[in-house]
Backbone as a ProteinNet text record, in pm:
[ID]
protein_1_A
[PRIMARY]
MHSTLIVARMEPAHSEEVARLFKEFDESEMPHLMGTRRRELFAYRGLYFHLQHFDTDNGGELIESAKTDPRFVRISEDLKPFIQAYDPATWRSPADAVATRFYDWEGRA
[TERTIARY]
-5047.4	-4921	-4808.2	-4704.1	-4586.6	-4468.7	-4381.5	-4265.7	-4139.3	-4027.7	-3896.8	-3806	-3711.7	-3614.3	-3476.3	-3398.9	-3261.4	-3170.5	-3074.8	-2980	-2840.4	-2768.6	-2633	-2553.6	-2437.4	-2352.5	-2337.9	-2337.2	-2322	-2264.4	-2166.1	-2113.9	-2221.7	-2250.6	-2355.2	-2337.1	-2214.8	-2188.9	-2242.7	-2271.8	-2320	-2472	-2543.1	-2689.6	-2751.7	-2698.9	-2757.4	-2740.8	-2625.2	-2601.6	-2688.6	-2701.8	-2786.8	-2932.1	-2976.7	-3113.7	-3134.7	-3035.6	-3046.5	-3060.1	-2978.9	-2985.4	-3122.5	-3176.5	-3308.8	-3418.4	-3402.9	-3503.2	-3513.7	-3398.7	-3398.6	-3461.2	-3425.4	-3478.6	-3629.9	-3675.8	-3817.8	-3902.6	-3839.3	-3912.7	-3933.4	-3870.5	-3890.5	-4009.8	-4034.2	-4144	-4102.7	-3977	-3927.4	-4004.6	-4035.6	-4112.4	-4243.8	-4310.1	-4435.9	-4411	-4306.8	-4275.3	-4241.1	-4184.1	-4143.6	-4254.6	-4365.2	-4473.5	-4448.1	-4351.1	-4315.9	-4417.6	-4472.8	-4567.5	-4495.6	-4397.9	-4330.3	-4189.5	-4094.8	-3957.3	-3915.8	-3851.9	-3800	-3655.7	-3567.4	-3426.9	-3394.5	-3322.1	-3283.1	-3134.2	-3072.9	-2933	-2922.8	-2838.3	-2815	-2676	-2587.2	-2453.1	-2380.8	-2376.6	-2305.8	-2385.3	-2512	-2598	-2696.7	-2737.2	-2830.3	-2948.6	-3068.5	-3191.7	-3277.2	-3315.7	-3393.7	-3525.9	-3629.9	-3762.5	-3843.6	-3890.3	-3965.2	-4099.8	-4205.9	-4342.2	-4395.3	-4462.3	-4517.9	-4668.7	-4738.7	-4883.8	-4925	-4842.6	-4877.9	-4757.7	-4779	-4673	-4575.3	-4601.5	-4511.8	-4406.1	-4374.5	-4273.3	-4139.5	-4101	-3974.2	-3969.7	-4079	-4085.9	-4074.6	-4140.7	-4135	-3994.4	-3927.7	-3790.3	-3699.6	-3716.2	-3635.2	-3650	-3773.1	-3795.1	-3740.9	-3725.7	-3675.1	-3523	-3456.5	-3311	-3231.8	-3287.7	-3214.8	-3241.7	-3335.4	-3364.2	-3241.4	-3199.3	-3080	-3086.7	-3204.7	-3216.4	-3188.2	-3231.2	-3204.1	-3054.4	-2996.5	-2853.3	-2774	-2815	-2743.1	-2747.7	-2865.3	-2870	-2791.1	-2794.4	-2715.5	-2567.2	-2519.6	-2379	-2350	-2440.5	-2420.5	-2415.5	-2484.3	-2487.4	-2365.2	-2293.4	-2180.7	-2076.5	-2041.5	-1941.7	-1993.4	-2123.8	-2182.6	-2239.6	-2286.6	-2353.2	-2267.1	-2233.2	-2154.9	-2240.2	-2213.2	-2285.2	-2264.8	-2367.7	-2356.9	-2256.3	-2265	-2172.6	-2117.9	-2005.6	-1951.5	-1924.6	-1899.1	-1868.5	-1988.6	-2108.8	-2228.4	-2312	-2275.6	-2357	-2331.9	-2440.5	-2434.6	-2527.4	-2636.4	-2732.4	-2808.3	-2886.8	-2964.7	-3055	-3095.3	-3179.7	-3109	-2975.7	-2899.6	-2895.5	-2946.5	-2945.4	-3085.3	-3185.3	-3322.8	-3346	-3390.9	-3419.6	-3542.2	-3548.1	-3660.8	-3759.4	-3882.3	-3985.6	-4026.8	-4030.1	-4073.1	-4191.5	-4242.5	-4363.6	-4423.7	-4555.5	-4624.8	-4755.8	-4786.9	-4910.7	-4964.5	-5094.6	-5157.4	-5281.2	-5292	-5408.9	-5533.2	-5642.8	-5769.4	-5789.3	-5848.3	-5872.8	-5996.8
3177.7	3156.7	3201.6	3259.9	3305.1	3217	3185.9	3102	3166	3139.7	3177.7	3056.2	3049	2940.8	3002.5	2977.6	3025.7	2910.9	2940	2841	2881.5	2786.8	2812.5	2682.3	2682.6	2562.6	2513.7	2380.6	2320.5	2181	2147.9	2011.3	1921.6	1806.9	1717.6	1678.9	1671	1632.6	1735	1855.1	1960.9	1964	1878.8	1888.3	1869.9	1779.8	1759.2	1882.1	1946.8	2066	2182.2	2198.9	2305.1	2279.8	2155.4	2121.5	2151.3	2119.9	2146.8	2296.8	2376.9	2521.9	2576.2	2529.2	2576.2	2523.6	2402.7	2348.4	2438.1	2475.4	2565.3	2700.1	2754.2	2882.1	2873.1	2764.6	2749.4	2718.3	2676.3	2653.7	2784	2891.3	3022.7	3090.7	3214.5	3288.4	3353.7	3337.3	3403.3	3368.3	3240.7	3213.8	3291.8	3301.4	3376.5	3524.2	3581.4	3722.9	3750	3649.7	3663.8	3622.4	3569.6	3525	3391.2	3316.5	3187.3	3082.4	3016.1	2907.7	2772.4	2759.2	2630.1	2654.3	2571.3	2577.7	2436.5	2424.6	2296.9	2317.2	2228.2	2234.2	2110.1	2131.5	2022.3	2032.7	1918.6	1914	1823.6	1865.1	1785.1	1815.7	1717.6	1726.8	1856.8	1888.5	2007.5	2136.5	2126	2244.1	2239.3	2354.2	2372.7	2451	2401.1	2466.8	2492.4	2615.4	2656.8	2711.6	2630	2667.2	2716	2838.5	2899.5	2946	2906.3	2943.2	3046.5	3147.8	3254.8	3260	3308.7	3322.6	3426	3529.4	3637.8	3673.6	3759.6	3803.9	3900.9	3945.2	4042	3974.9	3846.7	3775.7	3845.8	3899.8	3971.1	4092	4163.9	4281.5	4239.5	4130.8	4083.7	4036	3969.3	3925.4	4046.7	4147	4268.5	4328.8	4331.3	4390.1	4300.7	4171	4077.9	4069.4	4122.6	4107.5	4161.8	4255	4311.3	4235.4	4142.7	4062.4	3977.2	3973.2	3896.4	3748.9	3690.2	3549.9	3533.6	3629.6	3626.5	3646.2	3742.5	3769.7	3645.8	3580.9	3462.6	3347.5	3315.1	3202.9	3235.6	3359.6	3399	3374.3	3411.5	3388.7	3239.1	3167.9	3024.4	2942.7	2988.6	2916.6	2943.9	3051.5	3090.5	2979.9	2900.9	2796	2683.4	2674.2	2561.5	2596.6	2718.6	2759.4	2865.7	2840.2	2935.6	2985.6	3106.4	3164.9	3079.8	3068.1	2995.5	3065.6	3197.3	3276.6	3389.5	3365.7	3466.4	3602.3	3604.6	3730.6	3823.5	3767.9	3852.3	3857.8	3782.4	3774.6	3893.3	3962.2	4071.2	4042.8	3970.8	3936.5	3812.1	3749	3632.4	3659.9	3784	3817.7	3787.3	3789.8	3760.7	3611.2	3529.5	3385	3327.8	3414.3	3367.9	3332.9	3209.4	3163	3235	3245.9	3309.7	3202.4	3213.8	3119.6	3152.4	3051.4	3074.8	2988.6	2907.1	2829.1	2790.7	2792.9	2756.5	2687.1	2579.4	2506.6	2462.1	2467.5	2422	2342.5	2223.7	2139.9	2191.7	2144.4	2183.9	2109.8	2179.2	2119.8	2033.1
-1483	-1415.3	-1508.5	-1451.8	-1524.6	-1483.1	-1576.9	-1546.6	-1600.6	-1532.4	-1583.9	-1576.4	-1669.2	-1672.1	-1676.7	-1572.3	-1565.7	-1607.5	-1695.5	-1744.4	-1698.1	-1638.8	-1591.5	-1600.6	-1540.3	-1538.5	-1395.2	-1380.4	-1248.5	-1265.4	-1185.1	-1183.8	-1124	-1186.7	-1135.8	-988.5	-943.1	-803.5	-703.6	-748.1	-658.7	-644.9	-715.8	-717.7	-579.4	-498.6	-364.7	-277.1	-282.4	-200.4	-247.6	-377.9	-432.3	-392.1	-401.1	-360.3	-211.9	-129.8	14	40.5	-27.3	-8.5	-46.1	-158.5	-198.4	-106.7	-55.7	37.4	160	217.1	332.9	297	182.7	137.2	117.9	55.6	25.6	148.6	256.4	381.3	458.7	412.9	474.7	407.3	443.6	381.5	249.8	211.3	90.7	-36.7	-63.3	-185.6	-190.8	-76.5	-71.6	-102.9	-44.7	-68	-214.8	-280.7	-420.5	-516.7	-464.2	-550.1	-615.7	-563.4	-621.5	-582.5	-681	-657.3	-655.8	-744.7	-757.8	-812	-766.9	-814.9	-855.2	-970	-1015.6	-1060.8	-1018.2	-1056.9	-1139	-1249.1	-1337	-1365.9	-1391.5	-1433.3	-1555.4	-1649.5	-1769.1	-1822.2	-1814.6	-1872.6	-1839.2	-1712.3	-1667.7	-1676.4	-1718.6	-1723.1	-1607	-1563.3	-1452	-1505.8	-1476.7	-1519.3	-1395.6	-1376.5	-1260	-1312.7	-1303.2	-1350.8	-1231.7	-1241.8	-1132.4	-1185.3	-1114.8	-1153	-1053.5	-1107.4	-1026	-1046.4	-945.2	-954.6	-1058.5	-1076.7	-1168.7	-1255.1	-1350.2	-1440.2	-1376	-1254	-1190.9	-1102.8	-1129	-1051.5	-1052.4	-1167.4	-1175.3	-1084.5	-1076	-987.8	-841.5	-805.5	-667.1	-631.8	-725.4	-700.6	-682.7	-767.2	-754	-615.2	-564.4	-431.8	-320.4	-345.9	-243.9	-242.3	-341.9	-354.8	-237	-163.2	-49.6	79.9	77.6	196.8	229.2	355.9	393.1	351.4	349.7	307.5	159.5	78.4	-64.8	-89.4	-18.9	-31.4	9.1	117.9	168.3	68.5	13.4	-80.5	-207.4	-249.5	-367.2	-342.8	-225.2	-190.1	-171.8	-107.9	-83.5	-212.7	-316.8	-444.4	-531.5	-506.3	-592	-613.3	-512.3	-538.3	-629.1	-646.9	-718.3	-855.6	-873	-996	-1065.5	-1191.2	-1268.9	-1386	-1427.5	-1540.7	-1665.1	-1744.6	-1870.8	-1962.2	-1968.7	-2048.9	-1961.1	-1894	-1801.8	-1867.1	-1997.1	-2064.6	-2071.5	-2069.7	-2082.2	-1955.1	-1851.8	-1730.8	-1639.1	-1604.4	-1506.9	-1388.6	-1416.1	-1311.3	-1357.5	-1269	-1311.8	-1432.3	-1450.8	-1565.5	-1697.4	-1697.4	-1818.2	-1850.1	-1760.7	-1780.4	-1800.7	-1815.1	-1831.8	-1978.8	-1999.6	-2135.2	-2190	-2320.6	-2388.4	-2433.3	-2388.1	-2430.3	-2573.1	-2657.2	-2794.4	-2835.5	-2741.2	-2766.7	-2634.5	-2625.7	-2502.7	-2541.6	-2475.8	-2498.4	-2363.7	-2347.3	-2224.1	-2261.9	-2203.6	-2229.5	-2160	-2205.1	-2143.7	-2012	-1918.8	-1786.6	-1789.2
[MASK]
+++++++++++++++++++++++++++++++++++++++++++++++++++++++++++++++++++++++++++++++++++++++++++++++++++++++++++++

């Protein structure tokens, strides 16, 4: 499984609306088209963490191909009032907000 973690800024009061938007999005076929297995959203002191798990390492490629889908475009626009770039000076796309993994451990099954 491949995972990505997007870091941004969000006022804690917006968490319910952001969760609602993703719930609607995740009830569509979009997660399947993007290869998303699981999505987790976290908030901490004005920060927003979006952890997304994919079945394979090509999740980024699948997301790139889904970016033109009207549902993807709509959720991106709908989230704009609630989610701000962590560093607006360097942000060009969500890829600029993906954290770098520097350690990984998995227990035995």
